[in-house]
C-alpha positions as CSV (number, residue, x, y, z in Angstrom):
1,M,-50.4,12.6,-30.9
2,K,-48.9,14.9,-28.2
3,K,-45.2,15.1,-28.1
4,T,-43.5,14.6,-24.7
5,L,-40.0,15.5,-23.6
6,P,-37.5,12.8,-22.8
7,A,-36.7,12.3,-19.2
8,K,-33.2,13.9,-19.7
9,N,-34.8,17.3,-20.4
10,V,-35.2,18.6,-16.9
11,V,-37.8,21.4,-16.4
12,K,-35.4,23.4,-14.1
13,N,-34.2,25.4,-17.2
14,I,-37.6,26.2,-18.8
15,T,-40.2,28.8,-17.7
16,N,-43.0,28.0,-20.2
17,C,-44.9,24.8,-20.5
18,P,-43.6,22.6,-23.4
19,D,-47.1,21.3,-24.1
20,C,-49.1,24.6,-24.3
21,G,-46.7,27.5,-23.8
22,S,-48.3,28.8,-20.6
23,P,-46.1,29.9,-17.7
24,L,-44.9,27.2,-15.2
25,Q,-45.1,27.6,-11.5
26,K,-43.7,25.8,-8.4
27,C,-46.2,24.1,-6.1
28,L,-44.9,23.0,-2.7
29,I,-45.6,19.4,-2.0
30,Q,-43.3,19.0,1.0
31,Q,-41.4,21.3,3.2
32,N,-38.6,22.1,0.8
33,Y,-39.7,20.3,-2.4
34,A,-42.0,21.6,-5.2
35,I,-43.2,20.2,-8.4
36,V,-43.1,22.4,-11.5
37,I,-46.5,22.5,-13.1
38,C,-48.4,24.3,-15.9
39,T,-50.6,27.2,-14.7
40,K,-53.3,26.3,-17.3
41,E,-55.8,24.2,-15.5
42,D,-56.7,21.9,-18.4
43,C,-53.0,21.2,-19.3
44,P,-51.7,17.9,-17.9
45,Y,-48.1,19.0,-17.8
46,P,-46.0,17.4,-16.2
47,F,-48.3,14.5,-15.5
48,D,-48.2,13.5,-19.1
49,Q,-44.4,13.1,-19.0
50,R,-42.6,9.8,-18.8
51,E,-40.7,10.9,-15.7
52,V,-42.7,13.2,-13.4
53,M,-39.8,13.1,-10.9
54,D,-37.9,15.3,-13.3
55,S,-40.3,18.1,-12.4
56,L,-39.4,18.0,-8.7
57,V,-37.2,20.9,-7.5
58,Y,-35.6,21.8,-4.2
59,V,-36.9,25.1,-2.7
60,Y,-34.8,27.0,-0.3
61,D,-36.3,28.3,3.0
62,S,-35.5,31.8,2.0
63,D,-37.6,31.5,-1.2
64,I,-40.5,30.1,0.8
65,I,-40.3,33.0,3.4
66,S,-40.0,35.6,0.6
67,V,-43.2,34.4,-1.1
68,A,-45.0,34.1,2.3
69,K,-44.1,37.7,3.1
70,Q,-45.3,38.9,-0.2
71,R,-48.7,37.1,0.2
72,L,-49.1,38.5,3.8
73,S,-48.4,42.1,2.7
74,Q,-51.1,41.8,0.0
75,E,-53.8,40.9,2.5
């Protein structure tokens, strides 16, 4: 049986998936809010956790603009 983290273990302090060890990434779901998810497509993290809300993080406008500039410069 797969082990899940208790709700008190907030993902803001981890960089690798607790289920499979792959890197985590932020995915914007609203203007300034992102959910931290596993980059491995077949890994269900964080949707296999008791409290998915613990994976929501605030994203500053400056961070969004920085990533957008990087993506635009690569095109």
